[in-house]
N, C-alpha and C positions, 0 to 999 in steps of 0.2 A: 282467517283472512290471510292471504299471502302478503309476505314482507317484501319490500323492495330492499335493493342492495344498501341504500343509505341508512335503513332503518336496522338492517344487520350490522352494520359498521358501528352503530351506537349501542348495540345491545351490550349488556353487562358480558364479562367473559364467563365462560363456562368454567366448570370446575377442572377440566383437562388443560385450560388456558390459565387458570389463575396461577399468580406467583407463589412462590414457595415463602415461608416464614420469612419475616423481615422486610416483605413487599418487593424482594428483588428475585426475578426467575433465573436462575442459574445458565439456562439454555440461552436466554437472551444476552445474558451477560458474557458468555462465551462467543455468540454470534457476532456481538458489538467488537469485542477483543480482537476476533479473527478479521472483521471488516477493517477495522483499524490498522491492523498489519499490514493487510493488501494495499490498502491507500498508501500507507507509509512507503512499502516497497514500489509501488507505482510511482511516488513522487521522486524516490531516489533514482529509479531507472529514467525517468524522464529528465532530471537534472543531469545525470551522467551523460545523456544523449545529447543534451545541449551544450554542454561542456567540452565534451570531447569533439563534437563535431565542429565546433567554433574553432577548436584549437588545430585540428587535423586535416579539415578539408578547406582548402583556399579556394578554389573554384569548383563549386558542385557541378556536377556532369552525370552522363549516364550510368557510369560505373566508377568504383573507387580504383585509384592505382596501387600499387604495392606499398608504396609509402604510406598513404593513408591508411590502408587496411592496418598495418602495422603500427601505425601511430594509435588509431582508435582502440586496436586491441591493448596497448600499453597503457593508454590513457584510462581504458575501463578498469582495467586490473589494479593500477594504483590508486584510482578513485576508490574502489571497494575495499582495498586494504588499508587505507587511510582511514575510512570510516570505520572499519574493525578496531583498528588502534585508538581511535577516539571512543568509540563505545565501551571497550575495555577499561579505559582510563576513567570515563565517568562511573562505571559500574564499581571500580575499586575504591572511588571516593564516597559513594554512599555508604 
């Protein structure tokens, strides 16, 4: 008999899909860690854009002037450098 997709989704995992000893699939753990890193990176970029835009752009227009461009660049650089310093201190504390 032909299985539908919902029956296939509920089927037990095949040997190729079965987790390693301890019930944890290392490939899945790696995948989830990478996805978590991507999500954290996206969150930092979003926060950086919000903070720096609010600080540097008084009146949004069709383009940025020289001051706004320089301000955004310096703001982003300081934001990232500050994050690196904080992460370094946290790692040393552990």
